[in-house]
N, C-alpha and C positions, 0 to 999 in steps of 0.2 A: 581622545585619552592621543599619549606619548608616544606610542608604538601598538602596532599593528598587531602585535600578537593579543593587544585587550580586548580589539575589534574581536579579535578568529576566537578567544576565550568569550564574549557575548554571545558571541552566535552561535556556537557548539551551547551552551547554555539554553539559548532559546530551544534550540532541537532536542534536550535532552527533558526539557519539558513539556515541548510538544509528541512527548513521546516514542521519541527514535528506541529503535533496534540497532541500528547503526549509523554512523558518523559517520562522514571521510571527509580529511584535510585535504588537499592537495594545493602545492604550492610549487610555482612556476618563477625561478627567476633569475634572468638572464642578461649579462653585462650587453653579448651581442646584440639580441633585439631590442635593447633599451628599455624593458618591462618586469613589471613582477604583478603575478595572477595568481588570485586566490581563490581557489573554490571549494563551498562547504556546501557537502550534500548531506542531507537525513532521511528517511523511511519515515519521519513521524505522521504530525496528523493532516497537516499538509496547512493551503492557504486557500481562499476562493480567489478568481484575480480581481477582486475588487478589493480584498484584504490587501492583498500582493504588491496593490498599487498604493493604499492607505498609511501601508508599515514606514515607509519616505517620511513621511510628515510626522514631524515632533510634538505633535499636538495630538495624536491618535494613538492609542494604544489598547490591548486587549485585557492589561489587567484592572484590576478594581483597588487595587491598593495606591495608587498613583493618577494622577490625570495626561502625564506626559510619559512619550516611549521616545530615550533619546539616541540608544544602542544604533540601531540600523540609521537613521538620521543623519548620524556624526559620520560612519563609517562612506557613507555614499558623498557625504561630501569632501570628506578628506581624498577618494576616489575623486571627485570631480577638481580639487584643489592641484592634483596634481597630472593634471589633463587624463583623469583616466574617466573610468565610469563604474558604475554597478548596476546587473541587472537579480533581478530575483524574479527563479520560474517556479509555481508552486500549483499544485494539482490535491484536494481532497481526499484523503486517504493514499494518497502517495508517496508526498514530504513534499520537499523545499532543497532546490537549489541555488545556492545566494553564490554569483559570478565578481569578482574584484579586481579592479583590472588600474595598475598605477603606472605613470613613465618613470622608469627605475630612477633615472639620475636627474630628476625634479626638485630642485631645492627645494621646495615645501613637502615632500614625501616626508613624511616621519617614515626611523628606522625600523626593521623589522619586530625586534625585541628579543626577548629571553627564552627562546621556541623550549627550549626544556622544562622552563617552570611552567610556560603555559601546557604544554601533554601533562606535565607531569599533576597539576591541577586538575585536568580535564579528567582523565583516568580517576583518579581519586573520587570524580564524581559522578563516576558510573555506577549503574545500578545494572540492571538490567540492557544496557547497551553495550556494544562495542565499536572499535575505531580505528578505523584504518588513515596512517598517516604517509602521506607522501611526500617528499621533499624533494626538486629537481634544480638543477643548477646547471650554466655551460662547462663544468667539472666533474660533473655524476648527480645520481639518485641514490637516496635512503629512504627505506620505507619501515614503519612500526605498525606491527599490527595486535591488540589485544587478543584477538584470540588463541593468534599463535602463543603469542609470551602464556596465557592463560594455560594453554598444552605445555607447555616447559613445563610449569610451576606446578603441573600433576597435582590440583589440589589447593598450593599454599595462594593468598591471598594477596591479587595486583594490588593492594589498598596497605599492606603491610608499607611501612616505614622503609625498610632496605629494598623492596621492592621499588617505590616511590622513588625513590634518590636513584637508584641504579634506572630509570626510567630517562627522569631528570639528565645525569650523567651520560645515557645512552643517546640518547637526544642531540643533545651537544654536542660529546664528540662526534656525531655523523655528520650533522652539518656544519660544524670545521674542518673536515675532511673533504669535504665536496662546495667549501665555500670559494667564492670567485673574488675575494678581497683579501 
């Protein structure tokens, strides 16, 4: 994948399929510390320790429609290509945490990508699930919580076109305001 945001979207879609009711995306982007750290945490069905080890193998998948699962293996390879790492911690019945670390200034690191589009797509995919998105840089912090957005909407659909466009613009504007480049 050409942008890290597409990896984030893939992992979050896995969380939704795993029955998560709460997904948290945390991004820490620091020039000072030369790192980009992305953590995705869910409270879905979780995985056994054996399965958590196997998901980094491209020829392992729990899907019955195909024989390969490339999302997590490609993300792990992207991290390692940039002198980084990926950790998966999961427990059956409690959920999964995936932590990705990238050397920020590594020439092989893909750009983060359009997080506004990514978060908008995720929000549009949520059914019985909420999202907390935190983005921290050397210049500041931004957060979006769909529980709070739904409270403000007072019954209006978070999936309406106007609201989804607002989510996209809100995320992009706030990321730009804490941008470090």
